[in-house]
C-alpha positions as CSV (number, residue, x, y, z in Angstrom):
1,M,0.0,0.0,0.0
2,A,1.4,3.4,-1.0
3,E,2.5,5.7,1.8
4,R,0.1,8.6,2.4
5,V,1.6,11.9,1.2
6,E,1.6,14.5,4.0
7,L,0.9,18.2,3.8
8,D,3.8,20.6,3.7
9,R,4.8,21.7,7.2
10,S,6.3,25.1,6.2
11,Q,4.3,27.7,8.0
12,G,5.7,29.7,11.0
13,L,3.8,32.0,13.4
14,W,3.7,35.1,11.1
15,H,2.9,33.0,8.0
16,L,-0.2,31.8,10.0
17,V,-1.1,35.3,11.1
18,L,-0.7,36.6,7.5
19,F,-3.0,33.7,6.3
20,G,-5.6,34.7,8.8
21,L,-5.4,38.4,8.0
22,A,-5.7,37.6,4.3
23,F,-8.7,35.4,5.0
24,T,-10.3,38.2,7.0
25,A,-9.4,40.9,4.4
26,P,-9.2,43.9,6.8
27,L,-10.1,46.4,4.1
28,V,-13.6,44.8,4.1
29,V,-14.4,47.1,7.0
30,L,-14.8,49.9,4.5
31,M,-16.9,47.8,2.2
32,T,-19.4,47.1,4.9
33,F,-19.1,50.4,6.8
34,G,-22.3,51.9,5.3
35,I,-24.4,48.8,6.0
36,L,-23.2,48.6,9.6
37,D,-23.7,52.3,10.1
38,R,-27.3,52.1,9.0
39,A,-28.0,49.0,11.2
40,S,-26.4,50.7,14.3
41,E,-27.7,54.2,13.5
42,G,-24.4,55.9,13.5
43,T,-22.5,53.8,16.1
44,A,-20.6,51.5,13.8
45,A,-17.4,51.8,15.8
46,G,-19.3,50.8,18.9
47,A,-20.7,47.8,17.0
48,Y,-17.2,46.7,16.0
49,L,-16.0,47.2,19.6
50,L,-18.7,44.9,21.0
51,A,-18.1,42.4,18.2
52,T,-14.3,42.4,19.0
53,A,-14.9,41.8,22.7
54,A,-17.2,38.9,21.9
55,I,-15.1,37.3,19.2
56,F,-12.0,37.6,21.4
57,L,-13.7,35.2,23.8
58,T,-14.4,32.7,21.1
59,A,-10.8,33.1,19.7
60,L,-9.5,32.2,23.2
61,S,-11.6,29.0,23.0
62,Y,-10.2,28.2,19.6
63,A,-6.7,28.8,20.9
64,R,-7.2,26.5,23.8
65,M,-8.5,23.7,21.6
66,A,-5.8,24.2,18.9
67,G,-3.2,23.7,21.6
68,L,-4.7,20.4,22.7
69,H,-5.8,18.9,19.3
70,V,-3.6,19.3,16.2
71,G,-5.6,18.7,13.1
72,T,-6.8,20.4,10.0
73,G,-10.5,20.1,10.8
74,S,-10.9,23.1,13.1
75,A,-14.2,23.1,15.0
76,Y,-15.0,19.8,13.5
77,T,-11.9,18.2,15.0
78,Y,-12.3,19.8,18.4
79,V,-16.0,18.7,18.8
80,R,-15.2,15.1,17.7
81,R,-12.5,14.8,20.3
82,S,-14.0,16.7,23.2
83,V,-17.8,16.1,22.9
84,S,-18.6,13.1,20.6
85,P,-17.9,11.8,17.1
86,H,-21.5,12.2,16.2
87,A,-21.7,15.8,17.3
88,G,-18.4,16.5,15.6
89,F,-19.8,15.1,12.3
90,L,-22.8,17.4,12.4
91,V,-20.6,20.4,13.3
92,G,-18.3,19.6,10.4
93,W,-21.3,19.2,8.1
94,S,-22.5,22.6,9.1
95,I,-19.1,24.3,8.6
96,L,-18.9,22.6,5.2
97,L,-21.8,24.7,4.0
98,D,-20.0,27.8,5.3
99,Y,-16.6,27.1,3.8
100,L,-18.0,25.9,0.4
101,L,-20.0,29.2,0.0
102,L,-17.2,31.6,1.1
103,P,-15.3,31.4,-2.2
104,M,-18.6,32.3,-3.9
105,M,-18.9,35.4,-1.7
106,T,-15.3,36.6,-2.4
107,S,-15.7,36.1,-6.2
108,L,-19.1,37.8,-6.2
109,L,-17.9,40.9,-4.3
110,A,-14.9,41.3,-6.6
111,A,-17.1,40.9,-9.6
112,V,-19.6,43.5,-8.4
113,Y,-16.8,46.1,-8.0
114,L,-15.2,45.2,-11.4
115,T,-18.6,45.2,-13.2
116,A,-19.2,48.7,-11.8
117,S,-16.0,49.9,-13.4
118,F,-16.3,47.9,-16.6
119,P,-20.0,47.5,-17.2
120,E,-19.5,46.3,-20.8
121,I,-17.9,43.0,-19.5
122,P,-20.4,40.5,-18.1
123,K,-20.2,39.7,-14.4
124,A,-19.8,36.0,-15.2
125,V,-16.4,36.6,-16.9
126,F,-15.0,38.2,-13.7
127,V,-16.4,35.5,-11.5
128,I,-14.9,32.7,-13.6
129,A,-11.6,34.4,-14.0
130,F,-11.3,35.1,-10.3
131,L,-12.1,31.5,-9.3
132,A,-9.7,30.1,-12.0
133,L,-6.8,32.2,-10.6
134,T,-7.4,31.4,-6.9
135,T,-7.8,27.7,-7.8
136,A,-4.5,27.6,-9.8
137,I,-2.6,29.4,-7.0
138,N,-3.9,26.9,-4.3
139,I,-3.1,23.9,-6.5
140,L,0.5,25.1,-6.8
141,G,0.9,24.8,-3.0
142,I,0.7,26.5,0.4
143,R,4.1,28.2,-0.1
144,V,2.9,29.8,-3.4
145,A,-0.4,30.8,-1.8
146,A,1.5,32.3,1.2
147,R,3.8,34.4,-1.1
148,A,0.8,35.6,-3.1
149,N,-1.0,36.5,0.0
150,G,2.1,38.4,1.3
151,L,2.2,40.6,-1.8
152,L,-1.6,41.2,-1.8
153,M,-1.6,41.9,1.9
154,L,1.1,44.5,1.4
155,V,-1.1,46.3,-1.1
156,Q,-4.0,46.1,1.2
157,G,-2.0,47.4,4.1
158,L,-0.8,50.4,2.1
159,V,-4.3,51.3,1.1
160,L,-5.5,51.0,4.7
161,A,-2.5,53.1,6.0
162,A,-3.3,55.8,3.4
163,F,-6.9,55.7,4.5
164,F,-6.0,56.4,8.1
165,V,-3.5,59.2,7.2
166,L,-5.8,60.9,4.7
167,A,-8.9,60.6,7.0
168,I,-7.1,62.0,10.0
169,R,-5.5,64.8,8.0
170,Y,-9.0,65.7,6.6
171,L,-10.6,65.8,10.0
172,V,-7.8,67.8,11.6
173,A,-7.8,70.3,8.7
174,L,-11.6,70.7,8.9
175,H,-12.3,70.7,12.6
176,G,-9.0,70.6,14.4
177,A,-7.4,67.8,16.5
178,Q,-10.1,68.0,19.1
179,T,-12.5,66.3,16.6
180,L,-10.8,63.0,17.4
181,E,-11.6,63.4,21.1
182,T,-15.1,62.0,20.9
183,V,-17.0,58.9,21.7
184,T,-19.9,59.6,19.4
185,P,-19.0,56.8,16.9
186,F,-19.1,54.4,19.7
187,F,-22.1,55.4,21.8
188,R,-24.8,58.0,21.3
189,A,-27.5,59.0,23.9
190,D,-30.2,58.8,21.2
191,V,-29.3,55.4,20.0
192,P,-30.4,52.3,22.1
193,M,-27.7,49.8,22.9
194,S,-29.9,47.2,21.2
195,L,-29.2,48.9,17.8
196,T,-25.5,49.0,18.4
197,A,-25.7,45.3,19.4
198,K,-27.6,44.6,16.1
199,G,-24.7,46.1,14.2
200,A,-22.3,43.9,16.3
201,A,-24.2,40.9,15.0
202,L,-23.4,41.9,11.5
203,A,-19.8,42.9,12.3
204,A,-19.0,39.5,13.9
205,L,-18.9,37.9,10.5
206,S,-15.9,40.0,9.5
207,F,-13.7,38.0,11.9
208,L,-13.7,34.6,10.3
209,G,-9.9,34.7,9.7
210,F,-9.1,33.4,13.2
211,D,-11.1,30.2,12.5
212,A,-9.2,29.7,9.2
213,V,-5.9,29.7,11.0
214,S,-6.9,26.5,12.9
215,T,-7.3,24.6,9.6
216,L,-3.5,24.9,8.9
217,S,-2.4,22.9,12.0
218,E,-0.9,20.2,9.9
219,E,1.1,22.7,7.8
220,A,2.5,24.6,10.8
221,R,6.1,24.0,11.8
222,N,5.1,24.2,15.5
223,P,1.3,23.8,15.7
224,E,1.0,23.4,19.4
225,R,2.7,26.8,20.0
226,D,2.1,28.9,16.9
227,V,-1.5,28.1,15.9
228,P,-3.0,29.2,19.3
229,R,-0.9,32.4,19.2
230,A,-1.8,33.1,15.6
231,I,-5.6,32.7,16.3
232,V,-5.6,35.2,19.1
233,L,-3.3,37.6,17.2
234,V,-5.5,37.6,14.2
235,A,-8.6,38.4,16.3
236,V,-6.9,41.2,18.1
237,I,-5.2,42.8,15.0
238,V,-8.4,42.8,12.9
239,G,-10.4,44.1,15.8
240,I,-8.1,47.1,16.2
241,I,-8.2,47.8,12.5
242,F,-12.0,47.5,12.3
243,V,-12.7,49.7,15.3
244,G,-10.2,52.3,14.2
245,A,-11.4,52.4,10.6
246,A,-15.0,52.6,11.6
247,F,-14.2,55.4,14.0
248,V,-12.6,57.7,11.5
249,A,-15.0,56.9,8.7
250,Q,-17.9,57.8,11.0
251,L,-16.3,61.1,11.8
252,V,-15.6,61.9,8.1
253,D,-19.2,61.1,7.1
254,P,-21.3,61.3,10.2
255,D,-24.7,61.7,8.4
256,L,-24.1,59.1,5.6
257,V,-26.6,60.7,3.2
258,I,-25.8,58.5,0.2
259,K,-28.5,56.2,-1.0
260,D,-26.4,53.1,-1.5
261,A,-25.0,52.0,1.9
262,A,-22.7,49.5,0.2
263,S,-20.8,52.3,-1.5
264,A,-20.2,54.3,1.6
265,G,-16.5,53.3,1.8
266,L,-15.9,54.5,-1.7
267,S,-17.7,57.8,-0.9
268,V,-15.5,58.4,2.2
269,A,-12.4,57.5,0.1
270,G,-13.3,60.2,-2.5
271,K,-14.0,62.7,0.2
272,I,-10.6,62.4,1.9
273,G,-8.4,61.7,-1.1
274,G,-10.2,62.8,-4.3
275,D,-10.4,60.7,-7.4
276,I,-6.8,59.4,-7.2
277,Y,-7.3,57.8,-3.9
278,A,-10.8,56.7,-4.7
279,T,-9.4,54.8,-7.7
280,T,-6.6,53.3,-5.6
281,F,-9.2,52.3,-3.0
282,L,-11.2,50.5,-5.7
283,V,-8.2,48.6,-6.8
284,G,-7.4,47.7,-3.2
285,M,-10.9,46.4,-2.7
286,V,-10.6,44.0,-5.6
287,L,-7.1,42.8,-4.5
288,T,-8.5,42.4,-1.0
289,Q,-11.1,40.0,-2.3
290,F,-8.5,38.1,-4.3
291,A,-6.2,37.6,-1.3
292,A,-9.2,36.5,0.8
293,G,-10.3,34.1,-2.0
294,I,-6.9,32.3,-1.9
295,S,-7.0,31.8,1.8
296,I,-10.7,30.9,1.9
297,Q,-10.4,28.3,-0.8
298,A,-7.3,26.8,0.9
299,S,-9.2,26.5,4.2
300,A,-12.3,24.8,2.5
301,A,-10.0,22.3,0.8
302,R,-8.3,21.4,4.1
303,L,-11.6,20.9,5.9
304,L,-12.6,18.4,3.1
305,Y,-9.2,16.8,3.5
306,A,-9.7,16.3,7.2
307,M,-13.1,14.7,6.7
308,G,-11.7,12.5,3.9
309,G,-8.9,11.4,6.2
310,D,-11.4,10.4,8.8
311,G,-13.4,8.4,6.4
312,V,-16.5,10.6,6.8
313,L,-16.1,11.5,3.1
314,P,-14.6,9.0,0.6
315,G,-10.9,9.1,1.6
316,R,-9.6,8.0,-1.8
317,I,-10.9,11.3,-3.2
318,F,-11.0,13.8,-0.4
319,A,-7.8,12.7,1.4
320,Y,-5.8,12.6,-1.8
321,V,-2.7,14.8,-1.8
322,N,-0.8,15.5,-5.0
323,E,2.8,14.2,-4.6
324,R,4.4,17.1,-6.5
325,T,2.5,20.1,-5.1
326,R,1.6,18.4,-1.8
327,T,-1.9,19.9,-1.9
328,P,-5.4,18.3,-1.8
329,V,-6.0,19.1,-5.5
330,F,-9.4,17.6,-5.9
331,N,-10.7,19.6,-2.8
332,V,-9.2,22.8,-4.2
333,V,-11.0,22.3,-7.5
334,L,-14.3,21.4,-5.8
335,S,-14.2,24.5,-3.6
336,G,-13.5,26.6,-6.7
337,A,-16.4,24.9,-8.5
338,A,-18.7,25.7,-5.6
339,G,-17.8,29.4,-6.0
340,L,-19.6,29.3,-9.3
341,L,-22.8,29.7,-7.3
342,A,-21.9,33.4,-7.5
343,L,-23.4,33.3,-11.0
344,V,-26.9,32.6,-9.5
345,L,-26.9,33.7,-5.9
346,S,-27.2,37.3,-4.6
347,E,-24.8,38.7,-2.0
348,E,-27.6,38.8,0.6
349,K,-28.6,35.2,0.1
350,G,-25.0,33.9,0.2
351,A,-24.1,35.9,3.2
352,S,-27.1,34.7,5.2
353,L,-26.2,31.1,4.5
354,I,-22.6,31.6,5.5
355,N,-23.7,33.3,8.8
356,F,-25.4,30.1,9.9
357,G,-22.3,27.9,9.5
358,A,-20.1,30.5,11.2
359,F,-22.1,30.8,14.3
360,V,-22.6,27.0,14.6
361,A,-18.8,26.7,14.5
362,F,-18.2,29.5,17.1
363,T,-20.7,28.1,19.5
364,S,-19.5,24.5,19.2
365,V,-15.9,25.4,19.9
366,N,-16.9,27.3,23.1
367,V,-18.9,24.2,24.1
368,S,-15.8,22.0,23.4
369,V,-13.8,24.0,25.9
370,I,-16.5,23.5,28.5
371,A,-16.7,19.8,27.8
372,T,-12.9,19.5,28.1
373,W,-13.1,21.2,31.5
374,V,-15.9,19.0,32.7
375,R,-14.1,15.8,31.6
376,S,-10.8,16.9,33.3
377,R,-12.4,17.3,36.7
378,G,-11.1,14.9,39.2
379,S,-8.1,14.0,37.0
380,D,-4.5,15.0,37.4
381,T,-5.0,17.8,34.9
382,S,-6.0,21.0,36.6
383,R,-7.7,23.7,34.5
384,N,-8.7,27.1,35.6
385,P,-12.5,27.3,35.8
386,V,-12.5,31.0,34.8
387,T,-10.7,30.4,31.5
388,W,-12.1,26.9,30.8
389,L,-15.7,27.5,31.9
390,V,-16.7,31.1,32.6
391,L,-15.2,32.7,29.5
392,P,-16.4,30.0,27.0
393,L,-19.8,30.2,28.6
394,M,-19.9,33.9,27.8
395,G,-18.6,33.3,24.3
396,A,-21.2,30.6,23.7
397,A,-24.0,32.8,25.0
398,F,-23.1,35.6,22.6
399,T,-22.7,33.3,19.5
400,I,-26.0,31.6,20.3
401,W,-27.7,35.0,20.4
402,L,-26.2,35.8,17.0
403,L,-27.4,32.5,15.6
404,V,-30.9,33.1,16.8
405,S,-30.9,36.7,15.4
406,L,-30.3,35.5,11.9
407,E,-33.0,35.9,9.2
408,S,-35.6,33.1,9.1
409,D,-34.5,32.1,5.5
410,A,-30.9,31.5,6.7
411,K,-32.1,29.5,9.7
412,I,-34.4,27.4,7.5
413,V,-31.8,26.5,4.9
414,G,-29.2,25.9,7.6
415,L,-31.5,23.5,9.5
416,V,-32.4,21.7,6.2
417,W,-28.6,21.3,5.5
418,I,-28.1,19.9,9.1
419,S,-31.1,17.5,8.6
420,I,-29.5,16.2,5.4
421,G,-26.3,15.7,7.4
422,F,-28.2,13.9,10.1
423,V,-29.7,11.4,7.6
424,Y,-26.3,10.8,6.1
425,L,-24.9,10.2,9.6
426,L,-27.7,7.7,10.2
427,W,-26.7,5.8,7.1
428,L,-23.0,6.1,7.8
429,T,-23.4,4.6,11.3
430,R,-26.2,2.1,10.3
431,G,-28.7,3.8,12.6
432,F,-26.1,4.7,15.3
433,R,-25.3,1.0,15.7
434,R,-21.6,1.8,15.1
435,P,-19.5,4.9,15.6
436,P,-18.5,7.3,12.8
437,P,-15.1,6.6,11.3
438,S,-12.3,7.3,13.8
439,L,-9.9,10.2,13.4
440,A,-6.8,9.2,11.6
441,Q,-4.7,11.0,14.3
442,E,-6.2,9.1,17.2
């Protein structure tokens, strides 16, 4: 029997952080600023601050589980090992919907911006070209993907840095330095906290990069040390960027009188830097989606790889790794093909479906930490109840609230998807008469 080809262990701490940041696409804060501002009625920075605090709790839970369980399956792996194989399967099935639809969202957002600039070219051309490029880069290997992400993140970082410099210069020139000494973008007396919290529910979805880091455990040089650190670092870094960008954007355009909330970021860019920066900003937006697309597709492929390695999905297909590139080629192509749903789904429908899988994952990882603490009681392993019980309980409560607050359509489709997974699990276990396939690492 041929020896199984292993994934390429080449990623250090800052490679993992870069991967998570590219997945998150920090510049997306300005793409969604207008939508968030409308939902929170002028307290977008406060919404991001609440979301950052809540997501930080969940990131801590991810970090704890990543330090205990090294594997590519993220929440799927953690729940299998700490709760039960059956629960792990259903969590993995839920996340599968999330990860398979994310490439669709990145290609769709990029195509929307490009079509606005080049209306004579059909949107389908941009979608197909985008997915073909991200698929090719991921097939070539994680090292190539990391290098591409490094270059694209540099461009994104420069665009963001220019935004902060130009926005602060604009504000100081218009109102003086004292204009920055305000809490209005965070909290307003005439805006109920419930509306700021509503904005936080939307903002939480911009933090998915920390989850993606956990899928690269088998490609990290020191996964027990570096993956937990990278998870927390990504959550903190993007939180600071999101809160800061929303703060200054709110001050630049406090009334947000434009009709299309989705174009608020472009409007702010034009106000602080004129046509030149507005054009640069548009290019940065497209490159941001490209960088995110590379990372998202890589993560989806590795989740399928983990499920194939466990025998949950056909291992001959999903656990296959190309000997030359050392990448799960079939999974990369499949995730790219799923992205073609961008040709038929709207941004709103796709985002709603993704929300369901994300919040299931966040909640399940918090529950995994609690289950680990419960099982360790009375053993030689001593775990602090504050960090292993209280904090994950708080994180789980918040993510359950976010899950319940989703639109009814998203919850219906999500529950249907889980029901299909449950039926498949019944067949796989012959009516629960035998356990699901064991983890290859156990």
